[in-house]
N, C-alpha and C positions, 0 to 999 in steps of 0.2 A: 504493500500500500504506500509506504513512504517513498519507494522508488518511483511509483507512478506519479505521486505528487511532485517530486523533484523534476521529473521529466516534463510534466505539464508547465511548471514554473519556468523552466529553461525555454520551452517553446514560446511562452508568453513574452519572455524577455528579448527574444531575437528581434521581432519587429520594432520594439522600443529602442534597442541599441542601434538597429539599422537606421531608423529615422534620425536619432541623435547624431550618428556619424555623418549623415548628410547635412543636417541643419547647422551644426556647430563647426567652427573653423576660424581661420584668420578673419573671414567675413561671415557674420551670422546671417543666415538666410531665414526670412520669416517662414513660420511653419505653413501658413496658408499658401505662400508662393511655392514652397516645396511640394505640397500636395497638388497644386495646379500644374506644376511642371511634370510630375509623375503621371498625372491624368491627361496631359497634353493640352491644357487650357491656358497655360501661362504665356503671356505675350512679351514679357520683359526679357530681352536678349541676355542681359547680364546674369540674371538668376538661372536662365536656361543653360548657359555655357558653364557656369560654376557647378551646377548639379549634374547635368548630363555628360559633360566632358571631363570633369575632374573628380567629383565626390562619389557619384554613383558607381563608376568603374572601380574605384578604390574599395568601396563598401562591398561590392559583389566579389572582388578578389579576396577580401578579408574573409568572407563567408566560405569561399571555396578552399582557401588555405586552412581555415578553421576546421573544415571537414577532413582534409587530407592528412595534416601533420599529426593530430592525436591518434588517428587510426593507424598510421604508419608506425608511430612510437609504440602503441599497444601491441602491434604484431611483433616488433623487435623484442619487447620486454617478455612476451609470451614465449617466443622462440628460444631466447637465450636464458630465460628465467632469471633475468637481471633487472632489478627495479630502476637502475640508472641508464638502461639502454635507451637510445633515442633514434629517430629516423635516419640519422647520418652515421650510425655506428659502423656501417660497412664501407664507408668511404664515398658514399654518393655525393655528399656535399663537396668534399675536396676534389672529386673528379670533375664536378661542375665548375669549381673554382679554377681548376687547371685549364679547362676549356675556355673559360672567360678570360683568364690571364693570357693565354696564347692569342686570343683575339684582340683584347683591348691594349695589351702591352706590346703588340707587334703591328700596329697600324690601324687597329679597329677604332681607336679614338678619332683618327682622321676621318674615317667613314661616318662616325657619329656627328662630326662637325659639319660634314656636307649634308647629311640627312638624318634627322632624329629617328625617323621610322626605320631606316636601314640600320642605324646603329643599334636600336633596341632589339630588332629582329635578329641581328647578327649575334648579339650577346646571348639571346635566348637559345638560338641554334647551337652556339658554341657550348653553352652549359648543358644542353641536352646530349650533345655528342660526347662530352666528357663524362657525364653521368652514365650514359649507355655503355661506354667502354668499360667502366668500373663494374657495372651490373653484370655484363657478360663474363668478365674475369671472375667475379665472385661466384657466379653460377657454375662456371667450369670447375672452380675449386670445390664448391659445395657437393658436386657429384662424386668427388674423390675423398674429401675429408668428412667423415661422419660425425666427429665430435664438434658440438656447437661451440665449446670453449676455444678450440683450435681455430674454427672459422672466425670467431670474434677477434682473436688475436691477429689473424691474417688481415682482417678488415682494418683494424687499427693501424697495423704496420703499413698497409697500402695507403691509408690516409696520411701517414707520416711522410712517405716517399713523395706523394703528390704535393703535399704542403711544402716540402723542401724545394721541389722544382719551382713552385710558385714564388717562393722567397728569392730564388736565384733570378727569376724573371723580373721581379720587382727591383732587385738590386741594380740591374743593368738597364732599367727603363727610365724614361723621362718623368719628371715630377708630375706633369699634367696627366700622363697615362696612369701613373700609380694612383693619383687622386681619384680618377674615374673608377678604377678598379676597387679601391677601398670603399667608395660610396656604394658600389654594388654589394660588397660583402656585408654592409650594415643592414641590408634588407629594406625594400620599399615597394609600395603598391602604386607609385606615382606613374610609372611608365607602362602601365597595363591598359590596353584599349579593348575595343570590341573583339578584334581578331584573337588576341591573347586570351580573353575571357572565354571565348567559344572553345578554343583548344583546351584550356584548363578544365572546363566543364565536361567536355567529351571524354577526357581522360580520368578525371577525379570521380565523378558521380558513378559511372559503371564499376570502377574499381572498389569503391566503398560498398556498393551493393554486393559485389562478389565476395568481399570480406565478410559481410554480414551472413552470407550463405554458408560460410565455413565455421560458424560459431560452435557447432557441436564438436568437430575435430579439434578445434583450438582448446575447448574445455578439456578434451581427453588428454592432450599432450601435457597439460599442466600437472597431471598425475604421474607422468613418466612415460618414456617411449615404450617400455614393455607393456604397461597397462593399456596404452593407446593401441598398440598392435593387437592386443587381446580383444579389443573392441572392433577390430577390423580396419583401423586407420592405417593407411600407407604413409608411415612417418617420413620416409625419404622424399616421396613425392610432395607431401604436404610442406616440408621444409623449403623445397624449391619454389612452390607456389607462394608461400608466405614471403620469401625473399623478393620474388618478382613483384607482388602486389605492393609491398612496403617501398621498394625501390621506385616504382612508377609514381606513387604518391609523393615521395620526397623529391624525386627528380623534377617533376613537372612544376612544383611550387618553387623550387630553387631556381629553375631556368627563368621564370618570369618575375619572381619577386626577390631573388637572392636567398641565401641561407638564413632562415628564421629560427633562432635558437629557443630552447626551453619549452616551447609549446608542446612539441611531440613527447617530451620527457615528462612534463608535469601534469598535463591534463588527464592522462589515464589514472594517475594517482588520486586526483580529485574525484574522478568518477568512481574509483574503487571505494574511497572514503564515504561517498554519498550513497552508493548502492549497497555497501556492506556485503558484497558478493563478488566472486570471480567468474560469474556467468558472462560469457563474451557477448551474448546478444544484448544484454543490458549495458555492458561496458561500452560496446561500440556505439550504440545509440546515444548514450549519455555523453560519451567522449566527443562525439560530433556536435551535440547541442552546446556543451560547455566550451568547446573550441571555437565555435562560431561566435558565441557571446564574448569570449575573451579577446579574440582578435578584432572584433568590432570596437570593443572598449579601448584596446591598445592603439588601434588606428585613430580613434577619436582623440586620445591623449597625445599621440604623436603629432597631431596637427596643431597643438598648442592653441586652443581657441582664444581669440582675442589678440594674438600676436602674429607677426609677419613671418616667423621662421617655423621650421618643422624639425622634429626629432627623427632619427632612424628608428624603424620599427623594432629592431633588435634591442635598442636601449630600453624601450618600454617593456618588452616581453621579459627581459632579464630582471626587471624590478619585481614583476609578479612571480617569475619562475624560480629565481635563485633561492628565496626563502623556503619554497616547497622542497627543493632538492636538499637543502640543509636539514629540514625536518625529516625527510625520508631517511637520510644517513643517520641522524640521531636516533630515530626509532629503531633502525636496524641494529645499531650498536647496543641499545637497551635490551633488544630481544636476545642478542648474542650473550 
């Protein structure tokens, strides 16, 4: 009963956070004008441009990222049985960073100067290519290495290697190119338009639905691989599927919004705390709802309502996420 009440409350909060994210910012939009724009009745060009071209795409991107990252993090925590695992634990983020670094630190910034669209598309494509290469490498290793702990260590080492290459590229690059690359690493929904939103939605929504369909096998592997096999779960195949689904969710968000930290790691813990259960059906649904609300709030805060500047989204998510990580570690030590 309590789970249903929490789920209903999160559903009610989503439209409230969505409207607040659109209305508030450096320029406050009257609520009636916001409603008129969304209904297609607003004639004021200024309000229309602010909402339809700037804030509405950001809010929708926050919703999609809020769906993807918590589910990806939950899958990784279930697979590795590690409460501190996140969507980027297998090197997807660093693979995307390497792709973007090769693009932006080797002439991509010049492309962005000629055409903002070409620059943003180039960054997204580079990030997807980098993430895809890492995903295929991890999948090839996963078919040969059966121990999850070994696979986790390989993913971390792969991330260290790609991070080292990125550091070398930064060292030999021009200051302007490094600046553009660092802005991408801080995360932002500002450069996401209709095309990017369409691609994100086409990748994220079916993947989340597919994850929800796997809730029973995911429940089984929490009790151990041997127990899951006894129930008829093909654990090796499930592990590959989990890696693919988690990597797709993390890669598509990273490609278009940059690496967004803490959301994928912390939201599943909040869902577990509220659900008081390890049932993946409830965890996935509530992780999605909590993630959407959280990223809408973080996006609203990052716009610094009433001021002319903006904060990187990673700065805001760290404020919410870091205390939860500390709490998880503290509770783990007390249990030990």
